[in-house]
matplotlib code that plots the C-alpha trace (Angstrom):
import matplotlib.pyplot as plt

x = [-12.5, -9.2, -8.2, -5.2, -3.1, -3.8, -0.5, 0.6, 3.3, 5.5, 8.4, 11.1, 13.4, 13.2, 13.3, 13.1, 9.5, 8.7, 5.5, 3.8, 1.0, -2.5, -2.7, -6.5, -6.7, -10.5, -10.6, -7.3, -6.6, -3.9, -5.2, -4.5, -7.3, -8.7, -11.6, -12.8, -9.6, -7.5, -5.4, -6.1, -5.5, -8.9, -9.4, -10.7, -14.4, -14.2, -12.8, -15.9, -18.5, -17.5, -16.2, -19.2, -17.7, -14.3, -12.8, -10.4, -7.2, -4.3, -2.0, 0.1, 3.2, 1.7, 2.2, 0.3, -2.6, -2.6, -2.4, -5.1, -7.4, -7.4, -7.9, -11.0, -12.1, -12.0, -13.2, -16.3, -17.0, -16.6, -18.8, -21.7, -21.7, -21.2, -23.6, -25.4, -25.7, -26.0, -29.2, -28.1, -24.9, -26.9, -29.1, -26.5, -24.9, -28.1, -27.9, -25.1, -23.1, -22.1, -24.3, -22.0, -24.0, -23.2, -19.6, -19.6, -21.5, -19.1, -16.2, -17.7, -18.4, -15.0, -13.1, -12.0, -8.2, -8.0, -7.6, -4.9, -1.5, 0.1, -2.1, -0.6, -2.4, -4.1, -1.5, -3.1, -1.9, 1.0, 1.9, 1.8, 4.6, 7.2, 11.0, 14.0, 16.6, 15.4, 15.4, 15.1, 11.6, 12.9, 12.4, 8.5, 9.6, 10.2, 11.6, 14.2, 17.7, 18.4, 21.5, 24.8, 23.1, 22.4, 25.7, 25.0, 21.4, 20.5, 21.7, 19.3, 21.1, 20.1, 22.2, 20.8, 17.1, 14.5, 11.3, 7.9, 5.0, 2.2, 0.3, 3.3, 4.1, 0.5, 0.7, 4.1, 2.9, -0.2, 2.1, 4.6, 2.7, 1.1, 4.2, 6.7, 9.6, 9.6, 12.9, 13.0, 14.9, 15.7, 12.5, 11.6, 11.8, 13.6, 12.6, 14.0, 16.8, 14.9, 11.5, 10.8, 11.6, 9.6, 6.3, 3.9, 6.0, 5.9, 3.0, 0.4, -0.1, 3.5, 3.2, 0.7, 0.0, -1.9, -4.8, -7.6, -10.7, -11.0, -14.1, -14.7, -15.7, -13.9, -17.5, -17.9, -14.4, -15.3, -18.0, -16.8, -14.3, -16.6, -17.4, -20.7, -21.4, -21.3, -18.2, -16.1, -18.2, -17.2, -17.7, -17.7, -13.5, -13.0, -11.8, -9.3, -6.4, -7.8, -10.4, -8.1, -7.5, -4.1, -1.0, 2.0, 4.9, 6.6, 5.9, 3.4, 2.1, -1.6, -4.1, -5.9, -9.8, -11.2, -10.9, -11.0, -8.1, -6.2, -6.7, -5.3, -2.6, 0.7, 3.5, 5.9, 5.7, 6.0, 5.8, 6.4, 8.1, 7.2, 9.6, 8.5, 6.2, 7.3, 8.5, 12.0, 12.1, 10.4, 10.8, 10.8, 10.0, 9.0, 5.2, 2.6, 2.6, 0.2, 0.7, -0.9, -2.6, -6.7, -8.2, -11.6, -9.8, -7.5, -9.7, -7.1, -4.9, -5.8, -4.6, -3.1, -3.5, 0.0, 0.5, 3.3, 5.6, 9.2, 12.0, 10.4, 6.9, 4.4, 1.9, -0.4, -3.7, -2.6, -3.5, -1.0, -1.7, -0.6, 2.5, 3.4, 6.4, 8.2, 7.5, 3.6, 2.7, -0.5, -2.4, 0.4, -1.5, -5.2, -4.9, -4.4, -6.8, -9.8, -9.6, -13.0, -14.3, -11.9, -10.9, -9.0, -6.3, -5.9, -6.5, -8.9, -9.7, -9.5, -12.5, -13.1, -12.9, -15.3, -17.9, -17.5, -18.3, -21.5, -22.8, -22.5, -26.3, -26.6, -24.4, -24.7, -23.3, -20.9, -19.3, -16.3, -13.5, -9.6, -7.6, -4.5, -1.7, 1.2, 4.3, 7.1, 10.1, 11.8, 16.0, 18.7, 17.2, 13.9, 15.6, 14.9, 12.3, 14.2, 12.1, 8.2, 6.1, 2.5, 0.5, -3.3, -5.5, -9.1, -11.2, -14.9, -17.0, -18.3, -14.5, -15.3, -18.3, -18.0, -16.1, -19.2, -21.8, -24.5, -25.0, -22.3, -23.3, -19.3, -16.5, -14.3, -12.9, -11.5, -10.5, -8.2, -6.6, -5.9, -4.3, -2.2, -1.2, -0.4, 1.6, 3.9, 4.2, 5.6, 7.8, 9.6, 9.3, 11.3, 13.4, 14.7, 14.9, 17.2, 19.2, 19.5, 20.7, 22.9, 24.7, 24.9, 26.1, 28.4, 29.9, 29.7, 28.1, 25.2, 21.7, 22.6, 25.8, 25.9, 28.0, 25.0, 26.2, 26.5, 23.2, 21.1, 22.1, 21.4, 18.0, 16.9, 17.6, 15.3, 12.8, 12.5, 11.8, 9.2, 7.5, 7.5, 6.0, 3.5, 2.4, 1.3, -0.8, -2.4, -3.1, -4.7, -6.9, -7.8, -9.0, -11.1, -12.6, -13.7, -15.7, -17.2, -16.9, -19.7, -16.7, -14.1, -13.7, -13.0, -10.3, -8.8, -8.4, -6.6, -4.6, -3.4, -2.5, -0.6, 1.0, 2.3, 3.7, 5.8, 7.1, 7.9, 10.0, 11.6, 12.6, 14.2, 15.9, 17.8, 18.8, 19.9, 22.1, 23.5, 25.0, 25.8, 26.5, 22.7, 22.4, 25.6, 25.3, 27.0, 28.4, 27.5, 29.2, 27.6, 28.6, 31.6, 32.8, 31.9, 30.7, 26.8, 24.0, 24.9, 22.1, 20.8, 20.0, 18.3, 16.7, 15.3, 14.6, 12.7, 10.4, 10.0, 8.8, 6.6, 4.9, 4.6, 3.3, 0.6, -0.6, -0.9, -2.6, -3.9, -2.7, -1.2, -3.8, -1.8, 1.3, -1.3, -2.6]
y = [-27.2, -29.0, -31.8, -31.3, -34.0, -32.4, -31.3, -28.1, -26.6, -23.6, -22.2, -21.5, -20.9, -21.7, -25.8, -26.5, -27.1, -28.2, -30.2, -27.9, -28.8, -27.4, -25.3, -24.0, -21.3, -21.2, -24.6, -25.5, -24.3, -21.3, -18.3, -18.7, -17.9, -18.2, -19.7, -20.7, -19.7, -22.1, -21.2, -22.7, -22.5, -22.0, -21.7, -18.5, -20.2, -20.9, -17.8, -15.9, -18.2, -19.1, -15.8, -15.1, -18.2, -17.2, -14.9, -13.2, -13.3, -15.3, -12.4, -12.0, -9.7, -6.4, -7.1, -10.5, -9.0, -6.0, -8.2, -10.7, -8.2, -6.1, -9.6, -10.4, -7.2, -6.9, -10.7, -9.2, -6.3, -8.0, -10.8, -8.9, -5.8, -2.6, -1.2, 1.2, 3.3, 3.0, 1.2, -1.2, -2.0, -2.1, -4.9, -7.0, -7.0, -8.0, -11.1, -12.3, -14.0, -14.3, -16.5, -19.5, -20.2, -16.3, -16.8, -20.5, -19.2, -16.1, -18.3, -20.5, -17.6, -16.0, -19.7, -21.7, -21.4, -18.0, -19.0, -21.6, -20.4, -22.1, -21.9, -21.5, -18.9, -16.9, -17.9, -16.2, -12.4, -13.0, -12.9, -16.1, -14.4, -12.5, -13.7, -13.0, -15.0, -17.2, -15.0, -16.5, -16.5, -14.2, -11.3, -11.7, -11.9, -8.4, -9.8, -11.6, -10.4, -10.7, -9.9, -8.8, -8.6, -12.4, -13.5, -11.3, -11.5, -15.0, -18.2, -18.1, -17.0, -17.1, -20.3, -21.8, -20.3, -21.6, -23.7, -22.8, -24.7, -23.9, -22.2, -20.0, -19.2, -17.7, -15.9, -14.3, -13.4, -11.7, -9.9, -9.3, -7.8, -5.6, -4.0, -4.6, -2.5, 0.1, -0.7, -4.6, -5.2, -3.7, -2.6, -3.8, -1.1, 2.5, 4.6, 7.5, 7.0, 7.6, 7.4, 4.3, 5.4, 7.3, 6.6, 5.9, 2.5, 0.5, -1.9, -0.1, -0.9, -0.2, 3.3, 4.6, 4.9, 1.6, 1.7, -0.4, -1.7, -4.9, -6.4, -9.6, -11.6, -11.9, -11.1, -8.2, -7.1, -7.3, -5.2, -2.5, -2.3, -2.2, 1.0, 2.0, 3.7, 7.5, 6.7, 5.3, 4.6, 1.6, 1.4, -1.8, -0.6, -1.5, -5.3, -7.0, -8.8, -11.9, -10.6, -9.0, -11.0, -10.0, -8.9, -7.7, -9.3, -5.7, -2.9, -0.4, 2.9, 3.7, 5.0, 3.0, 2.2, 1.8, 0.6, -3.1, -2.6, -0.8, -3.2, -6.0, -4.0, -5.5, -3.3, -6.5, -9.0, -12.4, -15.7, -18.5, -21.5, -24.8, -27.7, -30.8, -29.8, -26.3, -23.0, -21.5, -19.5, -17.2, -14.8, -11.4, -8.1, -4.7, -4.2, -1.4, 2.1, 4.9, 8.6, 9.3, 8.0, 9.0, 9.7, 8.0, 4.7, 4.1, 2.7, 2.7, 5.4, 9.0, 12.1, 15.7, 18.8, 20.4, 24.2, 24.3, 25.7, 24.6, 22.9, 20.2, 20.7, 19.3, 22.1, 24.2, 22.5, 18.9, 15.9, 13.1, 10.1, 10.3, 8.1, 6.7, 7.8, 5.0, 6.8, 7.5, 4.3, 2.6, 5.2, 7.9, 8.4, 8.6, 12.6, 11.5, 8.5, 10.5, 13.8, 13.2, 16.2, 18.6, 20.8, 23.4, 20.7, 20.1, 16.4, 13.5, 10.3, 7.1, 5.9, 2.9, 5.3, 7.9, 5.2, 3.9, 7.5, 7.3, 4.4, 4.7, 5.0, 1.4, 0.1, -1.1, 1.4, -1.4, -2.6, -3.6, -2.1, -2.5, -0.6, -2.2, 0.2, -0.8, 1.2, 0.7, 2.2, 1.5, 1.9, 1.9, 4.1, 2.2, -1.4, -2.7, -3.2, -1.1, -1.3, -2.7, -2.1, -3.5, -1.9, -2.8, -1.0, -1.1, 2.2, 2.7, 3.1, 6.6, 7.5, 7.6, 10.4, 12.9, 16.0, 18.2, 16.5, 18.7, 16.2, 14.0, 11.9, 11.4, 13.8, 10.9, 12.0, 15.4, 13.7, 11.1, 14.0, 16.1, 12.5, 11.7, 15.3, 15.5, 12.1, 14.0, 17.0, 15.1, 13.2, 16.2, 17.8, 15.5, 14.9, 18.5, 18.2, 15.6, 16.8, 20.0, 18.3, 16.0, 18.9, 20.6, 18.1, 16.0, 19.0, 21.6, 23.9, 26.0, 24.3, 26.5, 25.0, 24.1, 20.9, 18.3, 15.1, 13.1, 15.2, 14.2, 10.4, 10.6, 12.3, 10.2, 7.2, 8.6, 9.2, 6.2, 4.6, 7.0, 6.3, 2.6, 3.1, 5.4, 3.0, 0.4, 3.1, 4.2, 0.9, 0.0, 3.4, 2.5, -1.0, 0.3, 3.2, 0.7, -1.6, 1.5, 5.1, 6.6, 6.4, 8.3, 11.0, 8.6, 6.8, 10.1, 11.7, 7.7, 8.2, 11.6, 10.4, 7.0, 9.7, 11.8, 9.1, 8.0, 11.6, 11.7, 8.4, 9.4, 12.7, 11.0, 8.4, 11.2, 12.7, 9.5, 8.8, 12.0, 11.5, 13.8, 16.9, 17.3, 18.8, 20.9, 25.0, 26.7, 30.7, 32.4, 35.5, 38.8, 40.8, 42.4, 39.3, 39.1, 36.3, 36.3, 34.1, 30.7, 28.5, 24.7, 24.9, 20.9, 22.2, 25.5, 23.2, 20.4, 23.6, 24.8, 20.9, 21.0, 24.1, 22.8, 19.4, 21.0, 23.1, 19.9, 17.9, 20.1, 21.1, 18.2, 17.6, 15.2, 17.7, 20.4, 18.3]
z = [-21.0, -21.5, -19.3, -17.0, -19.1, -22.3, -24.0, -25.4, -26.9, -25.8, -28.6, -26.6, -29.5, -33.6, -33.7, -30.0, -28.1, -24.7, -23.9, -20.9, -18.7, -18.2, -15.2, -15.1, -12.5, -12.6, -11.2, -9.7, -6.1, -6.1, -4.3, -0.3, 1.6, 5.5, 5.8, 9.9, 10.8, 8.8, 5.6, 2.7, -1.2, -3.5, -6.9, -8.6, -8.9, -5.5, -4.2, -5.7, -5.2, -1.6, -0.9, 1.8, 3.5, 3.4, 6.2, 3.6, 1.7, 3.8, 5.4, 2.5, 1.7, 0.1, -3.7, -3.3, -1.3, -3.4, -6.8, -6.1, -4.7, -7.9, -9.8, -7.9, -7.9, -12.0, -12.3, -10.1, -12.2, -15.7, -14.8, -13.0, -14.0, -12.2, -10.0, -11.3, -8.0, -4.3, -3.8, -6.7, -4.6, -1.6, -3.5, -4.4, -0.8, 0.3, -1.7, 0.7, -2.0, -5.7, -8.1, -9.1, -12.5, -13.9, -13.1, -15.2, -18.0, -18.4, -18.0, -20.9, -22.9, -22.4, -23.3, -20.3, -21.9, -21.2, -17.5, -18.2, -16.8, -19.6, -22.6, -26.2, -27.5, -24.2, -21.2, -18.0, -17.4, -20.1, -23.7, -26.0, -28.5, -26.0, -26.7, -24.9, -22.9, -20.0, -16.8, -13.5, -11.7, -8.9, -11.3, -10.6, -6.7, -5.4, -2.1, -3.8, -5.0, -8.8, -10.8, -9.1, -5.8, -5.3, -3.9, -1.0, -0.2, -2.0, -3.5, -6.2, -9.6, -13.2, -13.4, -10.0, -10.1, -7.2, -8.4, -7.8, -7.7, -10.6, -7.4, -6.3, -9.6, -10.3, -7.1, -8.3, -11.5, -10.0, -7.5, -9.9, -12.4, -9.6, -8.5, -11.5, -11.9, -14.3, -16.2, -16.3, -20.0, -23.4, -25.4, -28.9, -31.2, -31.7, -28.8, -27.1, -24.9, -21.1, -22.7, -20.8, -17.3, -14.4, -12.5, -15.4, -15.9, -12.8, -11.6, -11.0, -7.2, -6.8, -8.3, -6.3, -2.6, -2.1, 0.1, 0.3, 2.9, 3.9, 5.8, 7.9, 5.1, 1.3, 0.0, 2.0, 1.0, -2.9, -2.5, -0.7, -3.0, -6.0, -7.2, -8.9, -12.2, -10.6, -9.0, -12.5, -15.1, -17.7, -21.1, -23.9, -24.4, -20.6, -20.8, -18.3, -19.8, -20.1, -22.5, -24.9, -27.7, -28.5, -25.9, -28.1, -27.5, -27.3, -25.0, -26.1, -24.5, -24.5, -21.7, -19.8, -21.2, -17.5, -14.2, -15.2, -17.7, -14.9, -12.2, -14.3, -16.3, -17.2, -17.2, -18.1, -21.0, -19.3, -20.3, -17.6, -18.8, -16.8, -16.3, -14.6, -12.6, -11.4, -12.8, -12.3, -15.7, -17.6, -20.7, -19.9, -21.8, -20.6, -21.3, -20.8, -20.0, -19.9, -20.5, -17.7, -14.4, -14.9, -11.4, -12.1, -13.1, -10.1, -7.2, -4.4, -4.3, -3.0, -5.1, -4.4, -6.7, -7.4, -6.4, -9.0, -6.6, -6.1, -8.5, -10.4, -9.4, -11.7, -13.5, -10.8, -10.7, -11.8, -10.0, -9.3, -6.9, -3.6, -2.5, 1.1, 2.9, 5.0, 8.0, 7.0, 6.5, 8.3, 10.6, 10.2, 6.6, 8.2, 7.1, 3.2, 3.5, 4.9, 3.0, 1.8, -0.2, 1.6, -1.2, 0.7, 1.6, -2.3, -1.8, -3.1, -1.6, -3.3, -5.4, -3.3, 0.3, -1.5, -2.7, 1.0, 2.4, 0.0, 1.4, 5.0, 5.6, 3.8, 6.5, 10.1, 12.8, 14.0, 10.8, 10.9, 8.5, 8.5, 6.2, 4.7, 3.2, 1.1, 0.5, -2.4, -3.0, -6.2, -6.7, -9.1, -11.5, -11.5, -12.0, -8.5, -5.8, -2.7, 0.1, 0.7, 4.0, 4.6, 7.5, 8.4, 11.0, 12.4, 12.0, 12.5, 9.9, 10.6, 10.2, 6.4, 6.6, 4.3, 5.2, 3.2, 5.5, 7.1, 10.0, 11.4, 14.6, 15.6, 14.3, 14.4, 10.9, 12.0, 15.8, 14.0, 11.6, 14.9, 16.8, 13.9, 13.8, 17.6, 17.6, 14.7, 16.8, 19.8, 18.5, 16.8, 19.9, 21.9, 19.1, 19.2, 22.8, 23.0, 20.3, 21.9, 25.2, 23.5, 22.1, 25.2, 27.5, 25.6, 23.6, 26.0, 23.6, 23.5, 21.5, 18.5, 17.8, 14.0, 14.5, 15.5, 13.4, 16.8, 18.3, 15.3, 15.1, 18.8, 18.3, 15.4, 17.9, 20.4, 17.9, 16.5, 20.0, 21.3, 17.7, 17.9, 21.4, 20.1, 17.6, 20.5, 22.1, 18.8, 17.6, 21.1, 20.7, 16.9, 18.4, 21.0, 18.8, 16.2, 18.9, 20.5, 18.6, 21.0, 24.0, 21.7, 23.9, 26.7, 24.4, 23.5, 27.0, 27.9, 24.7, 26.0, 29.3, 27.7, 25.5, 28.1, 30.2, 27.2, 26.8, 30.5, 30.1, 26.7, 28.6, 31.5, 29.4, 27.2, 30.9, 31.8, 28.6, 28.8, 32.1, 35.3, 33.2, 32.3, 35.9, 35.7, 35.4, 32.8, 33.0, 29.9, 28.6, 27.5, 24.9, 26.8, 28.0, 31.4, 33.4, 33.2, 35.3, 35.5, 33.6, 32.7, 29.1, 29.6, 32.4, 30.6, 27.1, 29.4, 30.8, 27.1, 26.7, 29.4, 28.0, 24.1, 25.7, 27.5, 24.3, 22.7, 24.9, 27.4, 30.8, 32.9, 35.9, 37.6, 37.8, 38.9, 41.4]

ax = plt.figure().add_subplot(projection="3d")
ax.plot(x, y, z, "-o")
ax.set_aspect("equal")
plt.show()
């Protein structure tokens, strides 16, 4: 392994060379982790060999977490091989750690320079021959504006880019490849217009509804995300990016050779440019894309099956990755997450979740699992990352029990799916009530009025406030359930009671905001134009809401008492 001061050259243009340092990702600290409740940076070697002593990856943004986790899983898979079956997986887990000698031997065989961020021939997760006009490092930072948006959102420009340390640049590289935009620059070669746009050209973790299980140590997390051969078998052609002898400078279209290839996929051709101990610029071109995403390769997303209906729908029977919606991130995506073997819904869980369901008997009943999900929205015809949201929530291990199991100790899965559906329906009911009451009281019109712009805006704000409060009681419920699944019925009853209280508070607030006219009578006319009975539409709607709420949550025992 070269020393830290060994010189290397990085050709920037013909006749112009700069001396570059060495930043060995295998031995130098750059991965942020939490150990003994304190954050620190560790090397790739330490992250693997001390994984059983590390609490986990530090609380990061979604792209960095997803990119680093997928990188570590690919490395573990390539170093120690894939477990043949659940019994083999359990035996490895019982060892409680990853063998350091095997890892050192692997790196020596692959070549230490393959883990050098600035290696002359094989820079880590980069292309040594890519050439372009130097770009700002902000191109690899999804949260930083670039191009003509910089004057509004950030002082960073191509002329004055921010400077990152080598460790920060390595993190940005891994995160940027995980959620890269599908259209970062002009392609080399002759390709039809529009050929390189769309779903298959984004970073793999951003292109799908990313979701992964997390345990109480990094070792356990990596083991949970390590599939067996019967879940996703590998062959000799499946190589991670650092073992590929040539990464061409221009983009190419090819299928993924396997899971290790997919986990380290490079949708961008990148070459970092080190300058005086920091990185502020890079060479950048569009990179690899694949014709299709194979179900047995992608471990961190659920899949849906198209019914072929609707304009622009995929062919009937075709499977495609599930994508989170902005309003279904986190626990609201539980129905898709836990679609374990339920073919009636036309869905298929992720490989990581399927594997977890198969391994339940190998895990203790009080095993703690946290689920992390990430939503990425692309805008500007695929040229920018428009929005990123990351959420995490605890789940009891029995929630992952297979749907087709003959015997279930606790029907946690179905209860969780029902709970999410109830929360969604209650939100819709309150929203509808708010819109109708506002339309009547503020416009002096019936709830059937077509002019609903003002009432829609009012209803949206009411629903958003209610959903925020529902989120609070649901997270409390999930924490209680993860700690004591046997008390599921008690916790659900408490959740129902709290939810009813939130609805009562929301209805009261709607009536207050709409003013005294809520209680006014309206004289309706019949078809002959004569006055009919005087009614109070808000009162009618409130009665209807109470009845619908009773159907969802059961009779209100306090009210009946």
